[in-house]
C-alpha positions as CSV (number, residue, x, y, z in Angstrom):
1,M,22.8,22.8,-40.1
2,R,22.7,19.2,-38.9
3,H,22.3,17.5,-42.2
4,L,23.1,13.8,-42.0
5,R,24.1,14.0,-38.3
6,N,22.1,11.1,-37.0
7,I,23.6,10.7,-33.5
8,S,22.1,12.1,-30.4
9,K,24.7,13.9,-28.2
10,L,22.8,13.2,-25.0
11,G,24.4,16.2,-23.3
12,R,27.9,14.6,-23.1
13,N,31.2,15.0,-24.9
14,C,32.3,12.3,-27.4
15,G,34.3,10.1,-25.1
16,H,31.8,10.1,-22.2
17,R,28.9,9.4,-24.6
18,K,30.7,6.4,-26.2
19,A,31.7,5.0,-22.8
20,M,28.1,5.4,-21.5
21,L,26.6,3.6,-24.6
22,V,29.1,0.7,-24.3
23,N,28.2,0.3,-20.7
24,L,24.5,0.4,-21.4
25,A,24.9,-2.2,-24.2
26,C,27.0,-4.5,-21.9
27,S,24.3,-4.2,-19.2
28,I,21.5,-5.1,-21.7
29,L,23.4,-8.1,-22.9
30,E,24.3,-9.2,-19.4
31,H,20.9,-8.8,-17.7
32,G,18.5,-8.9,-20.6
33,Q,16.8,-5.6,-19.7
34,I,17.6,-2.3,-18.1
35,Q,15.7,0.8,-17.1
36,T,17.0,4.1,-18.6
37,T,15.7,7.2,-20.4
38,V,14.1,6.9,-23.9
39,N,16.9,8.8,-25.7
40,R,19.6,6.7,-24.2
41,A,17.7,3.5,-25.0
42,K,17.2,4.5,-28.7
43,E,20.9,5.1,-29.0
44,A,21.9,1.9,-27.2
45,R,19.5,-0.1,-29.3
46,K,21.6,0.7,-32.4
47,L,24.7,-0.7,-30.7
48,V,23.0,-3.8,-29.3
49,D,21.4,-4.7,-32.6
50,A,24.8,-4.3,-34.4
51,L,26.5,-6.5,-31.8
52,I,23.9,-9.3,-32.1
53,T,24.2,-9.2,-35.9
54,Y,28.0,-9.7,-35.5
55,A,27.4,-12.6,-33.2
56,K,24.9,-14.2,-35.5
57,K,27.4,-14.1,-38.4
58,G,30.1,-15.6,-36.1
59,G,33.8,-16.0,-37.0
60,D,36.9,-14.4,-35.8
61,H,36.5,-11.2,-37.9
62,N,33.1,-10.5,-36.5
63,R,34.3,-11.3,-33.0
64,R,37.1,-8.7,-33.3
65,L,34.6,-6.2,-34.7
66,A,32.3,-6.7,-31.7
67,A,35.3,-6.5,-29.3
68,A,36.2,-3.2,-30.9
69,R,32.7,-1.9,-30.6
70,L,32.7,-2.9,-26.9
71,K,36.1,-1.3,-26.4
72,I,37.7,-4.5,-25.2
73,N,41.3,-3.6,-26.0
74,T,43.1,-3.4,-22.7
75,P,43.8,-6.0,-19.9
76,V,41.9,-3.8,-17.5
77,D,38.7,-4.0,-19.6
78,K,39.0,-7.8,-19.8
79,A,39.3,-8.0,-16.1
80,Q,36.4,-5.6,-15.5
81,G,33.9,-8.0,-17.0
82,K,33.5,-7.2,-20.7
83,K,35.2,-10.4,-21.9
84,P,32.5,-12.7,-20.4
85,I,29.8,-10.6,-22.0
86,L,31.5,-11.1,-25.4
87,E,31.5,-14.9,-24.8
88,K,27.8,-14.8,-23.8
89,L,27.0,-12.7,-26.9
90,F,28.7,-15.2,-29.3
91,G,27.4,-18.2,-27.5
92,E,23.9,-18.0,-25.8
93,I,22.6,-14.8,-27.4
94,A,23.6,-15.7,-31.0
95,E,21.8,-19.1,-30.6
96,R,18.7,-17.4,-29.3
97,F,18.4,-15.0,-32.2
98,A,19.7,-17.3,-35.0
99,Q,16.3,-17.5,-36.8
100,R,15.3,-13.8,-36.2
101,P,16.0,-11.4,-39.1
102,G,16.3,-8.3,-36.9
103,G,14.7,-6.2,-34.2
104,Y,16.4,-7.8,-31.2
105,T,15.3,-5.2,-28.7
106,R,12.1,-3.6,-27.5
107,I,11.5,-0.3,-25.7
108,I,8.6,-0.1,-23.2
109,R,7.8,3.4,-22.0
110,L,7.2,3.8,-18.3
111,G,6.3,7.5,-18.0
112,K,8.1,10.4,-16.4
113,R,10.8,10.3,-13.7
114,I,9.9,12.1,-10.5
115,G,13.0,14.2,-10.0
116,D,13.6,15.7,-13.4
117,C,10.5,14.6,-15.5
118,A,12.7,12.6,-17.9
119,D,10.9,10.0,-20.0
120,L,11.8,6.6,-18.6
121,C,11.6,3.2,-20.4
122,I,12.7,-0.4,-20.2
123,I,14.9,-1.6,-23.0
124,Q,15.0,-5.4,-23.2
125,L,15.9,-8.2,-25.5
126,V,12.9,-9.8,-27.2
127,E,12.1,-13.5,-27.0
128,A,14.1,-16.0,-29.1
129,G,12.9,-17.3,-32.4
130,A,11.3,-15.8,-35.5
131,P,8.7,-13.1,-35.0
132,V,5.0,-14.1,-35.5
133,S,3.4,-12.2,-38.3
134,K,-0.1,-10.9,-37.8
135,K,-1.5,-12.7,-40.8
136,K,-0.4,-16.1,-39.5
137,A,-1.7,-15.5,-36.0
138,S,-5.2,-14.3,-37.1
139,A,-5.8,-16.7,-39.9
140,P,-7.6,-19.9,-38.8
141,Q,-5.8,-23.1,-39.4
142,P,-7.3,-25.2,-42.3
143,Q,-8.5,-28.6,-41.2
144,T,-8.5,-31.6,-43.4
145,V,-11.6,-33.6,-44.2
146,E,-10.3,-36.6,-42.2
147,V,-9.9,-34.4,-39.0
148,K,-13.4,-33.0,-39.3
149,A,-14.8,-36.5,-39.8
150,E,-13.0,-37.8,-36.7
151,A,-14.2,-34.9,-34.7
152,A,-17.8,-35.5,-35.8
153,A,-17.5,-39.2,-35.0
154,A,-16.2,-38.4,-31.5
155,E,-19.2,-36.1,-30.8
156,E,-21.7,-38.7,-31.9
157,A,-20.2,-41.6,-29.9
158,P,-21.1,-40.3,-26.4
159,K,-24.8,-39.7,-27.6
160,A,-25.4,-43.4,-28.4
């Protein structure tokens, strides 16, 4: 039984799966969005959200934790382009999501792939800033009495 086994195996062994998810996360952070299958996107979202949370907290300890999650531990990895992604994560991306409490990625479903009928999607980073709640967006803005009086005076002035 698979009780408390919350990871999708994605048809790969452990090392291949971890490497694939790290590469997906690096691509999302570098380009802002990628096209992949829905199952891969759901697993990559967990990693990307954790990395952005580390970046928002900042500090050396969280930088080392993020580097460990991105598998930046050899000179070859640093030369292959993961080091600049870590710098971008702790610089630009951390500033973009500083006010956002969570939910840094969105998954947009595209339909089926022609060759093997796999569910495709786009996983992308959401816009910067705090999310707009539905209550604030739908509620009309209260106007003060002075603003209403000025608007009424402006309407009457052209009539005269």
